[in-house]
MINUTOR-78116 format. One record per residue: residue number from 1; x, y negated, z of N, C-alpha, C, O in turn. Coordinates in steps of 0.2 Angstrom, whole numbers, plus 5000, padded with zeros to 4 digits. Layout:
MINUTOR-78116
<site resi="NUM" n_east="X" n_north="Y" n_up="Z" ca_east="X" ca_north="Y" ca_up="Z" c_east="X" c_north="Y" c_up="Z" o_east="X" o_north="Y" o_up="Z"/>
...
end
This chain:
MINUTOR-78116
<site resi="1" n_east="4986" n_north="5020" n_up="4985" ca_east="4989" ca_north="5025" ca_up="4982" c_east="4997" c_north="5024" c_up="4984" o_east="5000" o_north="5019" o_up="4984"/>
<site resi="2" n_east="5000" n_north="5030" n_up="4986" ca_east="5007" ca_north="5030" ca_up="4988" c_east="5011" c_north="5030" c_up="4982" o_east="5009" o_north="5031" o_up="4976"/>
<site resi="3" n_east="5018" n_north="5030" n_up="4983" ca_east="5022" ca_north="5029" ca_up="4977" c_east="5022" c_north="5036" c_up="4973" o_east="5022" o_north="5036" o_up="4967"/>
<site resi="4" n_east="5022" n_north="5042" n_up="4976" ca_east="5022" ca_north="5048" ca_up="4973" c_east="5016" c_north="5048" c_up="4968" o_east="5017" o_north="5050" o_up="4962"/>
<site resi="5" n_east="5010" n_north="5046" n_up="4971" ca_east="5004" ca_north="5046" ca_up="4966" c_east="5005" c_north="5042" c_up="4960" o_east="5003" o_north="5043" o_up="4955"/>
<site resi="6" n_east="5008" n_north="5036" n_up="4962" ca_east="5009" ca_north="5031" ca_up="4956" c_east="5013" c_north="5034" c_up="4951" o_east="5012" o_north="5033" o_up="4945"/>
<site resi="7" n_east="5019" n_north="5037" n_up="4953" ca_east="5024" ca_north="5040" ca_up="4949" c_east="5021" c_north="5046" c_up="4945" o_east="5022" o_north="5047" o_up="4939"/>
<site resi="8" n_east="5016" n_north="5049" n_up="4948" ca_east="5013" ca_north="5055" ca_up="4944" c_east="5009" c_north="5053" c_up="4938" o_east="5007" o_north="5057" o_up="4934"/>
<site resi="9" n_east="5006" n_north="5046" n_up="4939" ca_east="5002" ca_north="5044" ca_up="4933" c_east="5006" c_north="5041" c_up="4927" o_east="5003" o_north="5040" o_up="4922"/>
<site resi="10" n_east="5013" n_north="5041" n_up="4928" ca_east="5017" ca_north="5038" ca_up="4923" c_east="5019" c_north="5043" c_up="4918" o_east="5020" o_north="5049" o_up="4920"/>
<site resi="11" n_east="5020" n_north="5041" n_up="4912" ca_east="5023" ca_north="5046" ca_up="4907" c_east="5030" c_north="5048" c_up="4909" o_east="5034" o_north="5044" o_up="4912"/>
<site resi="12" n_east="5033" n_north="5054" n_up="4906" ca_east="5040" ca_north="5056" ca_up="4908" c_east="5045" c_north="5051" c_up="4906" o_east="5050" o_north="5050" o_up="4909"/>
<site resi="13" n_east="5044" n_north="5048" n_up="4900" ca_east="5048" ca_north="5043" ca_up="4897" c_east="5049" c_north="5037" c_up="4902" o_east="5055" o_north="5034" o_up="4903"/>
<site resi="14" n_east="5044" n_north="5035" n_up="4905" ca_east="5044" ca_north="5029" ca_up="4910" c_east="5048" c_north="5031" c_up="4916" o_east="5052" o_north="5027" o_up="4919"/>
<site resi="15" n_east="5047" n_north="5038" n_up="4918" ca_east="5051" ca_north="5040" ca_up="4924" c_east="5058" c_north="5040" c_up="4923" o_east="5063" o_north="5039" o_up="4927"/>
<site resi="16" n_east="5060" n_north="5043" n_up="4917" ca_east="5067" ca_north="5043" ca_up="4915" c_east="5070" c_north="5036" c_up="4915" o_east="5076" o_north="5035" o_up="4917"/>
<site resi="17" n_east="5066" n_north="5031" n_up="4912" ca_east="5069" ca_north="5024" ca_up="4912" c_east="5069" c_north="5021" c_up="4919" o_east="5074" o_north="5018" o_up="4920"/>
<site resi="18" n_east="5065" n_north="5023" n_up="4924" ca_east="5066" ca_north="5021" ca_up="4930" c_east="5072" c_north="5024" c_up="4934" o_east="5075" o_north="5020" o_up="4937"/>
<site resi="19" n_east="5073" n_north="5030" n_up="4932" ca_east="5079" ca_north="5033" ca_up="4935" c_east="5085" c_north="5029" c_up="4932" o_east="5090" o_north="5028" o_up="4936"/>
<site resi="20" n_east="5085" n_north="5028" n_up="4926" ca_east="5091" ca_north="5024" ca_up="4923" c_east="5092" c_north="5018" c_up="4926" o_east="5098" o_north="5016" o_up="4927"/>
<site resi="21" n_east="5087" n_north="5014" n_up="4927" ca_east="5087" ca_north="5007" ca_up="4930" c_east="5090" c_north="5008" c_up="4937" o_east="5094" o_north="5003" o_up="4939"/>
<site resi="22" n_east="5089" n_north="5013" n_up="4941" ca_east="5092" ca_north="5014" ca_up="4947" c_east="5098" c_north="5018" c_up="4948" o_east="5101" o_north="5020" o_up="4953"/>
<site resi="23" n_east="5101" n_north="5019" n_up="4942" ca_east="5108" ca_north="5023" ca_up="4941" c_east="5107" c_north="5030" c_up="4944" o_east="5112" o_north="5032" o_up="4948"/>
<site resi="24" n_east="5101" n_north="5033" n_up="4943" ca_east="5100" ca_north="5040" ca_up="4946" c_east="5100" c_north="5044" c_up="4940" o_east="5100" o_north="5042" o_up="4934"/>
<site resi="25" n_east="5102" n_north="5051" n_up="4941" ca_east="5102" ca_north="5056" ca_up="4936" c_east="5095" c_north="5056" c_up="4933" o_east="5090" o_north="5056" o_up="4937"/>
<site resi="26" n_east="5094" n_north="5056" n_up="4927" ca_east="5088" ca_north="5056" ca_up="4923" c_east="5086" c_north="5062" c_up="4920" o_east="5081" o_north="5063" o_up="4916"/>
<site resi="27" n_east="5090" n_north="5068" n_up="4922" ca_east="5088" ca_north="5074" ca_up="4919" c_east="5083" c_north="5078" c_up="4924" o_east="5083" o_north="5077" o_up="4930"/>
<site resi="28" n_east="5080" n_north="5083" n_up="4921" ca_east="5075" ca_north="5087" ca_up="4925" c_east="5068" c_north="5086" c_up="4922" o_east="5066" o_north="5082" o_up="4918"/>
<site resi="29" n_east="5064" n_north="5090" n_up="4925" ca_east="5057" ca_north="5090" ca_up="4924" c_east="5053" c_north="5084" c_up="4928" o_east="5056" o_north="5081" o_up="4932"/>
<site resi="30" n_east="5047" n_north="5083" n_up="4926" ca_east="5043" ca_north="5077" ca_up="4929" c_east="5044" c_north="5078" c_up="4937" o_east="5045" o_north="5073" o_up="4940"/>
<site resi="31" n_east="5043" n_north="5084" n_up="4940" ca_east="5043" ca_north="5084" ca_up="4947" c_east="5049" c_north="5082" c_up="4950" o_east="5050" o_north="5080" o_up="4956"/>
<site resi="32" n_east="5055" n_north="5084" n_up="4947" ca_east="5062" ca_north="5083" ca_up="4949" c_east="5063" c_north="5075" c_up="4949" o_east="5066" o_north="5072" o_up="4953"/>
<site resi="33" n_east="5061" n_north="5072" n_up="4943" ca_east="5062" ca_north="5065" ca_up="4942" c_east="5058" c_north="5061" c_up="4948" o_east="5060" o_north="5056" o_up="4951"/>
<site resi="34" n_east="5051" n_north="5063" n_up="4949" ca_east="5047" ca_north="5060" ca_up="4954" c_east="5050" c_north="5061" c_up="4961" o_east="5051" o_north="5056" o_up="4965"/>
<site resi="35" n_east="5053" n_north="5067" n_up="4963" ca_east="5056" ca_north="5068" ca_up="4969" c_east="5062" c_north="5064" c_up="4970" o_east="5063" o_north="5061" o_up="4975"/>
<site resi="36" n_east="5066" n_north="5063" n_up="4965" ca_east="5072" ca_north="5059" ca_up="4965" c_east="5070" c_north="5052" c_up="4966" o_east="5074" o_north="5048" o_up="4970"/>
<site resi="37" n_east="5065" n_north="5049" n_up="4962" ca_east="5063" ca_north="5042" ca_up="4963" c_east="5061" c_north="5041" c_up="4970" o_east="5062" o_north="5036" o_up="4973"/>
<site resi="38" n_east="5056" n_north="5045" n_up="4973" ca_east="5053" ca_north="5044" ca_up="4979" c_east="5059" c_north="5044" c_up="4985" o_east="5059" o_north="5040" o_up="4989"/>
<site resi="39" n_east="5064" n_north="5049" n_up="4984" ca_east="5069" ca_north="5050" ca_up="4989" c_east="5073" c_north="5043" c_up="4989" o_east="5075" o_north="5041" o_up="4994"/>
<site resi="40" n_east="5075" n_north="5041" n_up="4983" ca_east="5079" ca_north="5034" ca_up="4982" c_east="5075" c_north="5029" c_up="4986" o_east="5078" o_north="5025" o_up="4989"/>
<site resi="41" n_east="5069" n_north="5028" n_up="4984" ca_east="5065" ca_north="5022" ca_up="4987" c_east="5064" c_north="5023" c_up="4995" o_east="5065" o_north="5018" o_up="4999"/>
<site resi="42" n_east="5064" n_north="5029" n_up="4997" ca_east="5063" ca_north="5030" ca_up="5005" c_east="5070" c_north="5029" c_up="5008" o_east="5070" o_north="5026" o_up="5013"/>
<site resi="43" n_east="5075" n_north="5031" n_up="5005" ca_east="5082" ca_north="5029" ca_up="5007" c_east="5083" c_north="5022" c_up="5007" o_east="5086" o_north="5019" o_up="5012"/>
<site resi="44" n_east="5081" n_north="5018" n_up="5002" ca_east="5082" ca_north="5011" ca_up="5002" c_east="5078" c_north="5008" c_up="5007" o_east="5080" o_north="5003" o_up="5010"/>
<site resi="45" n_east="5072" n_north="5010" n_up="5009" ca_east="5068" ca_north="5007" ca_up="5014" c_east="5070" c_north="5008" c_up="5021" o_east="5069" o_north="5004" o_up="5025"/>
<site resi="46" n_east="5074" n_north="5013" n_up="5022" ca_east="5077" ca_north="5015" ca_up="5029" c_east="5084" c_north="5011" c_up="5030" o_east="5087" o_north="5012" o_up="5035"/>
<site resi="47" n_east="5087" n_north="5009" n_up="5024" ca_east="5093" ca_north="5005" ca_up="5025" c_east="5093" c_north="4999" c_up="5029" o_east="5088" o_north="4995" o_up="5028"/>
<site resi="48" n_east="5097" n_north="4998" n_up="5034" ca_east="5097" ca_north="4992" ca_up="5038" c_east="5099" c_north="4986" c_up="5033" o_east="5103" o_north="4986" o_up="5029"/>
<site resi="49" n_east="5095" n_north="4981" n_up="5034" ca_east="5097" ca_north="4975" ca_up="5030" c_east="5104" c_north="4972" c_up="5032" o_east="5106" o_north="4973" o_up="5038"/>
<site resi="50" n_east="5107" n_north="4970" n_up="5028" ca_east="5114" ca_north="4968" ca_up="5029" c_east="5113" c_north="4961" c_up="5034" o_east="5110" o_north="4957" o_up="5032"/>
<site resi="51" n_east="5117" n_north="4962" n_up="5039" ca_east="5117" ca_north="4956" ca_up="5044" c_east="5122" c_north="4950" c_up="5041" o_east="5127" o_north="4951" o_up="5038"/>
<site resi="52" n_east="5119" n_north="4944" n_up="5042" ca_east="5124" ca_north="4939" ca_up="5040" c_east="5130" c_north="4939" c_up="5043" o_east="5131" o_north="4941" o_up="5049"/>
<site resi="53" n_east="5135" n_north="4937" n_up="5039" ca_east="5142" ca_north="4938" ca_up="5042" c_east="5143" c_north="4932" c_up="5048" o_east="5140" o_north="4927" o_up="5047"/>
<site resi="54" n_east="5146" n_north="4934" n_up="5053" ca_east="5148" ca_north="4930" ca_up="5058" c_east="5152" c_north="4924" c_up="5056" o_east="5156" o_north="4925" o_up="5051"/>
<site resi="55" n_east="5150" n_north="4918" n_up="5059" ca_east="5154" ca_north="4912" ca_up="5057" c_east="5162" c_north="4914" c_up="5058" o_east="5163" o_north="4915" o_up="5064"/>
<site resi="56" n_east="5166" n_north="4913" n_up="5053" ca_east="5173" ca_north="4914" ca_up="5054" c_east="5176" c_north="4908" c_up="5057" o_east="5175" o_north="4902" o_up="5054"/>
<site resi="57" n_east="5180" n_north="4909" n_up="5062" ca_east="5184" ca_north="4903" ca_up="5065" c_east="5191" c_north="4904" c_up="5063" o_east="5193" o_north="4910" o_up="5062"/>
<site resi="58" n_east="5195" n_north="4899" n_up="5062" ca_east="5202" ca_north="4900" ca_up="5060" c_east="5205" c_north="4903" c_up="5066" o_east="5204" o_north="4902" o_up="5072"/>
<site resi="59" n_east="5210" n_north="4907" n_up="5064" ca_east="5214" ca_north="4911" ca_up="5069" c_east="5218" c_north="4906" c_up="5073" o_east="5221" o_north="4902" o_up="5070"/>
<site resi="60" n_east="5219" n_north="4907" n_up="5079" ca_east="5223" ca_north="4903" ca_up="5083" c_east="5230" c_north="4905" c_up="5082" o_east="5232" o_north="4911" o_up="5082"/>
<site resi="61" n_east="5235" n_north="4900" n_up="5082" ca_east="5242" ca_north="4902" ca_up="5081" c_east="5244" c_north="4906" c_up="5087" o_east="5243" o_north="4905" o_up="5093"/>
<site resi="62" n_east="5248" n_north="4911" n_up="5085" ca_east="5251" ca_north="4915" ca_up="5090" c_east="5258" c_north="4913" c_up="5092" o_east="5262" o_north="4913" o_up="5087"/>
<site resi="63" n_east="5259" n_north="4912" n_up="5098" ca_east="5266" ca_north="4909" ca_up="5099" c_east="5271" c_north="4916" c_up="5100" o_east="5269" o_north="4920" o_up="5104"/>
<site resi="64" n_east="5276" n_north="4916" n_up="5097" ca_east="5281" ca_north="4921" ca_up="5098" c_east="5286" c_north="4919" c_up="5103" o_east="5288" o_north="4914" o_up="5104"/>
<site resi="65" n_east="5289" n_north="4925" n_up="5106" ca_east="5294" ca_north="4923" ca_up="5111" c_east="5300" c_north="4922" c_up="5107" o_east="5302" o_north="4925" o_up="5102"/>
<site resi="66" n_east="5304" n_north="4918" n_up="5110" ca_east="5311" ca_north="4916" ca_up="5106" c_east="5315" c_north="4922" c_up="5106" o_east="5315" o_north="4926" o_up="5111"/>
<site resi="67" n_east="5319" n_north="4923" n_up="5100" ca_east="5323" ca_north="4929" ca_up="5100" c_east="5329" c_north="4927" c_up="5104" o_east="5331" o_north="4922" o_up="5104"/>
<site resi="68" n_east="5332" n_north="4933" n_up="5106" ca_east="5338" ca_north="4932" ca_up="5111" c_east="5345" c_north="4933" c_up="5107" o_east="5350" o_north="4932" o_up="5109"/>
end
């Protein structure tokens, strides 16, 4: 069963609560809530995973030229 089918089985109150948990707009009819939740999950699935930050090395001192 895909996500949309699973959401269609839930009562509207549960869909509203799921939208609230994800900081999504929770207004609209069942089909609007389901579409919003599906779009959110699809967007989350296509987000690239955050890459670990590169090891930071201390900056090398920059020698300035003597002032004249």
